[in-house]
N, C-alpha and C positions, 0 to 999 in steps of 0.2 A: 665255593666261597664260604659256605657254612662250616665246612671242615676246617678251613683256615682260621676262622674265629674261635672254634673250639680248641684248636691246637694252641692259639695265642693265649686263650684263657688258662689253659693247663700249664703252659710253660712260664708265662709272666702275668700273673694276676694283677700286679701293680700297674703295668702299662695299660691293661684293659680298663682298670678302674679309672685311670687318668683320662683315657679317651672318653669314657662314658660321662665322667664328671665335667670335662670341658664341653662336651656336647650339650649337657643340661644347662650349664652356665651360659653358653652362647645363645641357646634357645630362649632362656629367661630374659637375657639382656635385650634381645631383639624384640620380644613381645612387650617388654616394658617400654622400650623406645617408641614403638608404634602405638601403644595405648596411651602414652603420656601426651602426645601431640595429636589431637583429633584432626581429621581432615577438614579443610576449610569449608564453611557452609556454602550452599549454592547461592548464587546472586538473587537478591530480593527483587522480583519483578514488580511488585506493588509499589515499592519505593520510587521506581522510575515513573510510574503512572501518576503518583501524587505530586511529583515535581512539575509535571506538565511541560510547559514550554521553556523552563529555565534550566538549560543544560549546564551553564557555567556561572561564574561569579558576575555580579552586576558591573556594568560599565560606570564610569564616572558620570555620564549623562543621566543614567537611570537613578543613580544615588542622589544626584542633584534634584531630580524630579520628585523623588520620595521626600527629601528634606523640605523642599518648597511646599509640598502637599501637607506635611506635618506642621509646618509653620502656619500655613493658612488655616488649618483646622484649629490650632491653638489660639490664633487670633480671633477666629469666629467664636470659640467657646468663651474667651475673655470678654468679647463684646456682648454676648448673651448674658454673662454674669453682671456686667455693668447695667444692662437693661433691667435685669432683675432687681438690682439695688435701687435704681430709679423708681421702679414700680412699687417696691416696698415703702419707700419714702412717701410716694403719692398716696398709697392706700392708707398709711397711718395718718396722714394729714386729713384725708377724707373722713376717717373715723373720728378724729378729734373735732372736725367741723360739724359732724352730725350730732355730737353730744352738746354742742353749744345751744342747739334749739330744743333738745329734749334730754331726758335723763336715762332713757333705756335704749338698747340697741334692738333693731328689728331684724328680720330675716336677711335683708340685703346687706346689712353690716356684718352679720354672721358669715356670709359668703366671703366678704372682704377679709375677715379674720382668717378664714380657712386658706384663702389665697396668700395672704401675708405669711402665714405659718409655712406653707408649702415652699414659697420662694426663699424664705429664710433658711429652711433646711437644705435647699439646693445650694445656696451660697456657702453655707457651712461645709457641705460635702465637697464642693469645688475647692474650698480653701484647705481641705485635708482634715477637717474636724469631724468628730463623732458626737453622739448623743452624750451630753454631760449635764447632770443636774447641778444647777447653780443656785446657791442660796443668796437671796436678796436680803440685805441687812434689815431694811425697814420696808416690809411688803406693803403695798398700797391697800387702803382700807375700803375704797369704793371704786365704782366703775369709772367715773370721770378722771380720777387720779391715775388709775391703771392705764387708761387710754392716753393720757397725757405723757406718761412715762414711756409707753410704747412708741408714741410719735417722736419723742426725743431720742430714744435709742435707735429707732429706724433711721432717723436723719443721720446720726453718727455712724451707723453701719454703712449707709449709702456713701458717706464721705470716705470712710476707711477703704471700702471696695474700690472706689474711683481713684484713690491715690496709690493703691497697691499695684505694682507692675504684674503682668501676667505670669512671670516666671517665679514669683515669690509666694511662699506660704506664709500667711500673716496670722500670728497668734491673736492679734488685736481683733481681726475680723471674726475669728472663731469664738473668742470670748464674748464679743458684742452680740453675735448671733445667738449664742447660748443664753445670754441675759434676755434678749428679745423673746426667745422661745419660752423662757420661764415666765415672763410677763404675760404672754399669751395664755399659758396654763392658768395663771391667776385670774385673768379676765374670764376664761371659760368657767372657772369656779363660781364667779359672780353671776354669770348668765344662766347657768343651769340650776 
């Protein structure tokens, strides 16, 4: 066989070159095709374990259960928000009534202010608002005036929250909450 190739090379070098060249090209094309498309990855066993007991898509019954659960959760959160608004109104009226008898706030009223501030931040967060510094045009000059404005704004906030449906983001609620929080900051300045 070796002598046949040597004889072929001596007699027709062009044919031999053609054979070698076609062999090289074929080999290069084959290696390019195999390297361009990698083999498929092995199946992920951990993904099957994470899915747990849900092998297929949800049935309509399961989808209905999830939707009902989501609605109940949203209604519960909305009711909690309404309760917060009522409590804010009550706390602010308590603060206002305390100042009718005396001119300074004691430790019990300071706790009410803390609670009022916490509830107001929660309502603002539920409404989709963030911390926003509000400038009050004519800031109150004394504690009774601040407390009176807090009571008025808390009452208005409570009314806004109660009339806002649970699916609605209310800019009025967010703005009113930010004003109320600014008034609480002013009150803290007078206390400390």
